[in-house]
C-alpha positions in Angstrom: 3.4 -42.3 -28.2 2.5 -39.1 -26.4 -0.2 -36.6 -28.2 1.6 -34.2 -30.1 -1.1 -32.1 -31.5 -4.5 -31.9 -29.2 -7.7 -30.5 -31.0 -10.2 -28.7 -28.7 -13.3 -28.0 -29.9 -15.6 -25.0 -28.1 -18.0 -27.5 -27.3 -15.5 -29.1 -25.0 -14.7 -26.0 -23.1 -16.1 -24.6 -19.6 -19.0 -22.3 -20.4 -20.0 -19.7 -17.9 -23.6 -17.7 -18.6 -24.7 -14.9 -16.6 -27.1 -11.9 -17.0 -24.9 -10.2 -19.8 -22.0 -12.3 -19.9 -20.5 -15.3 -21.8 -17.5 -16.8 -21.3 -15.7 -19.7 -22.9 -12.9 -21.1 -20.8 -9.9 -22.9 -22.3 -9.2 -24.3 -18.9 -10.1 -25.0 -15.4 -11.4 -22.0 -13.7 -13.4 -21.1 -10.9 -16.1 -23.9 -10.4 -15.0 -25.3 -13.4 -12.3 -27.5 -12.4 -10.7 -30.3 -13.9 -7.3 -31.3 -12.7 -6.3 -32.8 -16.2 -6.9 -29.2 -17.6 -5.0 -26.5 -15.4 -3.1 -24.8 -18.4 -0.6 -25.2 -21.2 3.0 -24.0 -20.6 3.0 -20.8 -18.4 -0.6 -20.1 -19.9 -3.2 -20.6 -16.8 -6.2 -19.0 -18.2 -7.7 -18.4 -22.0 -10.9 -17.0 -21.7 -13.2 -15.8 -24.6 -15.7 -12.8 -23.3 -18.9 -11.4 -25.0 -20.1 -9.0 -22.3 -23.2 -6.5 -22.6 -23.1 -2.8 -23.3 -21.3 -1.3 -19.9 -21.3 -4.8 -18.2 -18.4 -6.8 -17.5 -15.7 -7.2 -14.6 -16.0 -4.8 -11.7 -12.5 -4.0 -9.3 -11.1 -7.2 -8.5 -7.5 -8.1 -7.4 -4.7 -9.8 -9.2 -0.9 -10.8 -8.4 1.7 -12.7 -10.0 0.4 -12.9 -13.5 0.8 -11.1 -17.0 -2.7 -10.6 -18.5 -2.8 -10.1 -22.3 -6.1 -8.8 -23.5 -7.0 -8.9 -27.6 -10.3 -7.2 -28.3 -12.2 -8.5 -31.2 -15.8 -6.5 -31.3 -16.8 -3.6 -29.5 -14.6 -1.7 -27.0 -13.1 -2.5 -23.8 -13.1 0.1 -20.9 -10.2 -0.7 -18.4 -9.1 0.9 -15.1 -6.6 0.2 -12.4 -5.3 1.1 -9.2 -1.8 2.3 -10.9 -4.0 5.2 -12.6 -4.1 3.6 -16.0 -7.4 4.2 -18.1 -8.4 3.5 -21.6 -10.7 2.3 -24.0 -9.4 -0.5 -26.1 -10.8 -1.1 -29.7 -10.3 -4.1 -31.9 -7.1 -4.7 -33.2 -5.2 -3.4 -29.8 -3.5 -5.3 -27.5 -3.4 -4.7 -23.5 -1.0 -6.1 -21.3 -1.2 -5.6 -17.6 1.7 -7.2 -15.5 0.0 -7.4 -12.3 3.4 -7.9 -10.3 2.8 -7.8 -6.6 -0.6 -6.5 -7.1 -3.4 -4.6 -8.6 -7.0 -3.9 -8.6 -8.5 -3.4 -12.0 -11.9 -3.5 -13.8 -12.9 -4.2 -17.6 -16.1 -3.7 -19.0 -17.8 -3.2 -22.4 -18.6 0.6 -23.4 -21.9 1.9 -23.2 -22.1 2.0 -26.9 -22.4 -1.8 -27.4 -21.4 -5.4 -26.3 -17.6 -6.2 -26.6 -16.1 -9.7 -27.1 -12.4 -10.2 -26.1 -9.8 -13.0 -25.3 -7.9 -12.9 -22.6 -4.7 -14.8 -21.7 -3.0 -15.0 -18.1 0.5 -16.0 -17.9 2.3 -16.9 -14.7 5.6 -15.9 -15.4 7.7 -18.0 -12.7 11.3 -18.3 -12.2 13.6 -16.2 -14.5 10.5 -13.3 -15.2 12.1 -9.9 -16.1 13.6 -7.6 -13.8 11.3 -5.4 -12.3 8.6 -8.1 -12.0 7.3 -6.8 -8.6 6.2 -3.5 -10.1 3.0 -3.5 -11.8 2.7 -2.1 -15.2 0.4 -1.5 -18.0 0.2 -0.7 -21.7 -2.2 -0.7 -24.8 -0.9 -0.2 -28.3 -2.7 -0.5 -31.6 -1.6 -3.4 -34.0 -0.8 -3.1 -37.8 -2.0 -6.5 -39.3 -2.4 -5.4 -43.0 1.0 -6.6 -43.9 -0.7 -10.4 -43.5 0.7 -13.4 -42.3 1.7 -14.2 -38.7 2.2 -10.6 -36.9 3.9 -10.7 -33.4 2.0 -8.6 -31.0 3.7 -9.0 -27.8 6.7 -10.8 -27.0 9.5 -11.2 -24.7 12.0 -12.0 -26.9 10.9 -10.9 -30.6 12.0 -7.0 -31.2 9.1 -7.0 -33.9 6.4 -7.2 -31.3 4.5 -3.9 -30.7 4.7 -5.0 -26.7 7.4 -6.5 -24.6 6.3 -9.4 -22.1 7.9 -10.4 -19.0 7.1 -13.9 -19.4 10.1 -15.7 -20.5 10.2 -17.2 -24.2 6.5 -15.9 -24.7 5.3 -14.7 -27.9 1.5 -13.6 -28.7 0.9 -13.3 -32.5 -2.5 -12.7 -34.6 -2.9 -13.9 -38.1 -5.7 -12.6 -40.5 -5.9 -15.1 -43.3 -8.1 -14.9 -46.7 -10.2 -17.9 -47.8 -7.6 -20.2 -49.2 -4.7 -18.8 -47.7 -1.9 -21.1 -45.9 0.1 -20.4 -42.7 3.0 -22.0 -41.4 3.2 -22.0 -37.7 6.4 -21.3 -36.0 8.7 -24.2 -34.9 8.6 -23.4 -31.1 7.9 -26.4 -29.0 4.5 -25.4 -27.2 2.0 -23.6 -29.5 -1.6 -22.8 -28.7 -3.8 -21.7 -31.6 -7.3 -20.2 -31.3 -9.6 -19.5 -34.0 -11.7 -16.3 -32.9 -13.7 -16.0 -36.5 -13.8 -18.3 -39.7 -12.9 -21.7 -40.1 -9.9 -23.6 -41.1 -10.3 -26.5 -43.8 -9.9 -30.0 -42.9 -6.7 -31.7 -42.8 -4.7 -34.5 -41.6 -4.9 -32.9 -38.0 -8.7 -32.6 -37.5 -12.2 -32.1 -39.3 -12.5 -28.3 -39.9 -12.1 -25.9 -37.0 -14.5 -22.8 -36.4 -14.7 -20.0 -34.0 -14.2 -21.1 -30.6 -11.9 -24.2 -31.4 -8.1 -24.5 -31.0 -4.9 -26.7 -31.3 -2.4 -27.4 -28.6 0.7 -28.3 -30.1 3.6 -29.8 -28.4 6.7 -30.8 -30.4 5.3 -30.3 -33.9 7.0 -27.7 -35.4 6.3 -26.1 -38.9 2.5 -27.2 -39.4 0.5 -25.8 -41.9 -3.1 -24.5 -41.4 -5.6 -23.4 -44.5 -8.5 -21.3 -44.0 -11.8 -22.1 -45.6 -13.0 -18.6 -45.1 -11.5 -15.2 -44.2 -10.1 -16.2 -40.7 -8.5 -14.7 -37.6 -6.2 -17.0 -35.4 -4.7 -16.1 -32.3 -1.3 -17.7 -31.7 0.5 -18.0 -28.2 4.4 -19.6 -28.7 6.5 -20.6 -25.9 10.2 -21.6 -26.5 12.9 -23.3 -24.6 
């Protein structure tokens, strides 16, 4: 019988450490190659970066992917070849559709280190019109209402940003200690703990910072926070 809920611990991931940089890679990346772990649905990269003040990733090219960034701590400074530039604080989503090609840089501001999670999506066939034209948007997100808040989506009108990747939605949940979240019914779901901890359940021992679920055709699962917890939830429909 196929596994429908896979638990991935932070300790199982691929870790890159360099001067002023620590990155947790969820999938094969660069020198970390595992043919059995190259992506999940259209998601081909899910990296948790911690970079030192003024450090990060200098100008480098991308094409054919949609890059979604969520800042957890500090501030991230972005520039790209479309002329876009921004300083992104926590609680703000950044979406870069690279289209036919862009060059961009991402670094922590000079005021201190920054931690951010970045996902790359390969839209593939069926992506929205204008997929060859690069685009950039950054938007603050109101999470004060609680629950699972849609942040960026190809189809949810409540989301702050529109995605080009078909059937993809990125949401964030901030839970208080003891609060329970019911996950959506989408067939593919990727749930990542950025801070706090989930209580032990029938699915797993407690999950903490850097741990994740990969869920396939197991809708409506319930997760309960043991302490104040933030979850990043990607869902991919049919």
